[in-house]
C-alpha positions in Angstrom: -10.5 9.1 -2.1 -6.8 8.8 -2.5 -6.0 11.9 -4.4 -8.2 15.0 -4.2 -7.9 18.1 -6.4 -10.2 21.0 -5.3 -10.7 24.4 -6.9 -7.3 24.2 -8.7 -6.5 27.3 -10.8 -3.2 28.2 -12.4 -2.1 31.2 -14.5 -5.2 31.1 -16.7 -4.0 27.7 -18.0 -6.1 25.5 -15.6 -9.4 26.8 -14.4 -11.4 25.5 -11.4 -10.2 21.9 -11.7 -12.0 19.4 -9.4 -11.6 15.6 -9.5 -10.4 12.7 -7.4 -8.4 9.6 -8.1 -8.9 6.2 -6.4 -6.0 4.3 -5.0 -4.6 1.6 -7.4 -6.6 2.9 -10.4 -5.3 3.4 -13.9 -6.2 6.9 -15.2 -5.5 8.5 -18.5 -5.8 12.3 -19.2 -6.9 13.1 -22.8 -7.5 16.4 -24.6 -6.3 18.6 -27.4 -2.9 20.2 -27.6 -2.6 23.1 -25.2 -5.4 21.9 -23.0 -3.3 21.9 -19.8 -2.6 18.2 -19.5 1.2 18.5 -18.9 0.8 21.5 -16.6 -1.7 19.5 -14.5 0.9 16.7 -14.1 3.6 19.2 -13.1 1.3 20.6 -10.4 0.4 17.1 -9.1 4.1 16.3 -8.9 4.9 19.5 -6.9 7.1 20.9 -9.8 4.7 23.9 -9.9 3.6 25.3 -6.6 2.2 28.8 -7.2 -1.3 27.7 -7.9 -4.5 28.3 -6.0 -6.7 25.5 -4.7 -5.7 22.4 -2.8 -4.3 19.0 -3.6 -4.2 16.2 -1.0 -2.8 12.7 -1.1 -3.9 10.5 1.7 -5.7 13.5 3.2 -2.4 15.4 3.4 -1.6 18.6 1.5 1.1 17.8 -1.1 2.9 21.0 -0.1 3.4 19.6 3.4 5.3 16.5 2.3 9.1 16.4 2.8 11.1 15.9 -0.4 12.2 12.3 0.3 8.8 11.4 1.7 7.1 12.7 -1.4 9.6 10.9 -3.7 8.6 7.6 -2.2 5.0 8.5 -2.7 5.0 9.8 -6.2 7.3 9.8 -9.3 6.9 11.5 -12.6 8.2 10.8 -16.1 8.2 14.1 -18.0 7.4 14.5 -21.7 10.9 15.6 -22.5 13.9 14.3 -20.5 17.3 15.4 -22.0 20.4 13.8 -20.5 23.3 16.2 -20.1 26.0 14.0 -18.4 27.6 10.9 -19.9 26.4 8.3 -17.4 25.8 4.7 -18.4 22.3 3.4 -18.8 22.7 1.3 -15.7 23.9 4.2 -13.5 21.2 6.5 -14.8 18.5 4.0 -13.8 20.2 3.3 -10.5 19.7 7.0 -9.5 16.0 6.1 -9.1 17.0 3.9 -6.1 18.6 6.8 -4.3 15.6 7.5 -2.1 15.7 3.9 -0.7 19.3 4.2 0.4 21.0 5.7 3.4 24.4 5.5 5.2 23.0 2.7 7.4 20.8 0.9 4.9 22.3 0.1 1.5 21.0 -3.1 0.1 23.1 -3.0 -3.0 22.1 -6.5 -4.1 18.4 -5.7 -4.0 18.9 -2.4 -5.8 20.9 -4.1 -8.6 18.3 -6.8 -9.0 15.5 -4.3 -9.3 17.4 -2.2 -11.9 18.4 -5.2 -14.0 14.9 -6.6 -14.0 13.5 -3.3 -15.1 16.1 -2.9 -17.9 15.1 -6.3 -19.1 11.4 -5.5 -19.1 12.0 -2.4 -21.3 14.4 -4.1 -23.7 17.4 -2.1 -22.4 19.5 -4.7 -20.8 21.9 -4.9 -23.8 22.6 -1.2 -23.4 23.3 -1.2 -19.7 27.0 -0.3 -20.0 26.4 2.2 -22.9 26.4 6.0 -22.4 22.9 7.3 -22.3 24.1 10.1 -24.6 24.7 7.6 -27.4 21.2 6.3 -27.4 18.3 7.4 -29.7 15.6 9.7 -28.3 13.2 6.8 -28.0 15.8 4.7 -26.1 16.6 7.6 -23.8 12.9 7.9 -23.0 12.7 4.3 -22.0 15.7 4.7 -19.8 14.0 7.6 -17.9 10.8 5.5 -17.6 13.0 2.7 -16.1 14.5 5.2 -13.7 11.1 6.3 -12.5 9.8 2.7 -12.2 12.7 1.5 -9.9 11.9 4.4 -7.6 9.0 2.2 -6.5 6.7 5.1 -5.6 3.0 4.5 -4.9 1.9 6.8 -7.6 3.4 7.0 -11.1 2.7 10.0 -13.4 3.6 9.7 -17.0 3.5 12.5 -19.6 3.1 11.0 -23.0 5.3 8.0 -22.3 4.6 6.5 -25.7 5.5 9.5 -27.9 8.2 8.9 -30.5 8.3 5.2 -29.7 7.5 2.4 -32.2 4.4 0.4 -31.6 6.3 -2.5 -30.0 7.7 -0.3 -27.3 4.5 1.6 -26.9 2.8 -1.6 -26.0 5.7 -2.8 -23.8 5.4 0.4 -21.7 1.6 0.2 -21.4 1.7 -3.5 -20.5 4.4 -2.8 -17.9 2.3 0.0 -16.4 -0.8 -2.3 -16.4 1.3 -4.9 -14.6 2.4 -2.3 -12.0 -1.1 -1.2 -11.6 -2.3 -4.7 -10.8 0.3 -4.8 -7.9 -1.4 -1.7 -6.4 0.4 1.2 -8.0 -1.8 4.2 -9.0 -1.2 5.3 -12.6 -2.0 8.8 -14.0 -0.9 9.1 -17.6 -1.3 11.7 -20.4 -1.8 10.1 -23.8 -3.0 11.2 -27.2 -4.0 7.8 -28.6 -7.7 7.4 -27.7 -7.7 3.6 -28.5 -4.6 2.9 -26.3 -6.2 4.9 -23.5 -9.5 3.0 -23.7 -7.8 -0.5 -23.8 -5.4 0.1 -20.8 -7.1 2.5 -18.4 -9.9 2.3 -15.9 -10.9 6.0 -16.2 -10.5 8.8 -18.7 -10.2 12.4 -17.7 -11.0 14.8 -20.5 -9.5 18.3 -20.5 -10.2 21.1 -22.9 -9.3 24.8 -22.7 -8.0 24.2 -19.2 -11.2 22.8 -17.7 -12.4 19.3 -17.0 -15.0 18.5 -19.6 -15.8 14.9 -18.7 -14.7 12.1 -16.4 -15.8 8.6 -17.4 -14.9 5.0 -17.3 -13.0 3.8 -20.3 -15.9 1.5 -21.2 -18.4 4.4 -21.3 -16.7 6.6 -23.9 -18.9 7.3 -27.0 -18.5 9.3 -30.2 -20.5 12.3 -28.8 -17.9 12.8 -25.9 -15.0 12.7 -28.4 -16.7 15.0 -30.8 -17.2 17.5 -28.0 -13.5 17.3 -27.1 -11.9 17.1 -30.5 -14.6 18.3 -32.9 -14.3 15.3 -35.1 -16.7 12.6 -36.2 -15.6 9.1 -35.3 -17.0 5.6 -36.0 -17.0 3.0 -33.2 -16.1 -0.7 -33.5 -15.5 -3.5 -31.0 -12.3 -5.5 -30.9 -11.9 -9.2 -30.1 -11.8 -8.3 -26.3 -15.0 -6.4 -26.7 -13.2 -3.1 -26.2 -14.2 -0.1 -28.2 -12.1 1.2 -31.1 -12.6 4.6 -32.7 -11.7 5.5 -36.3 -12.4 8.7 -38.2 -15.2 8.7 -40.7 -13.7 8.7 -44.1 -15.4 11.0 -46.6 -16.2 9.3 -49.9 
């Protein structure tokens, strides 16, 4: 396995977490509010270190990676990124290329091409010279997603990347993540939308009350699993791609 989490416990928020992630897979973490989803991502990204248990990537403990080495391996998009300095959108995204630069190796042309292409893919090119502080919250979120993407790490963690975005840009981000996944990038994403999770991911990891309740392929989800996690009755349909869609049962 590519990523292994063994006997992970943290501050009574996460309890005896055990699961593994295959290389180049697309994984979504689902669960109720307060289940520990965001905390799990922070631990995986080494932003929280005072946990018990062990996390390895490529058979190496994540605590033993040097900072720049780890940044090339894994990047994270947090749920809330608040810009504090008045950098342009272009410069903000370019910061994601820092780990690939050195005094002796600065391929400015390549960095610029990668940044501009990513801005284009996220409908941000027209804002490239604009201060990030003058963008809407949803636009700022897309800028930080772009910054993480240009980092070109092997693993991309995203904490609710579609929150507060209109449906067009929700789909844009998920389509881009799927495209990156097809090139070999491993995706681990927290979502709340069950139907988006099913349609884009390979695997779903369900967390409730700080524990792993179920891990299944996106094609194997059924109403019983969702009722156990969310305590809600759902009806199941199939869309034109034969993917499952869940809707709440409407009381007459």
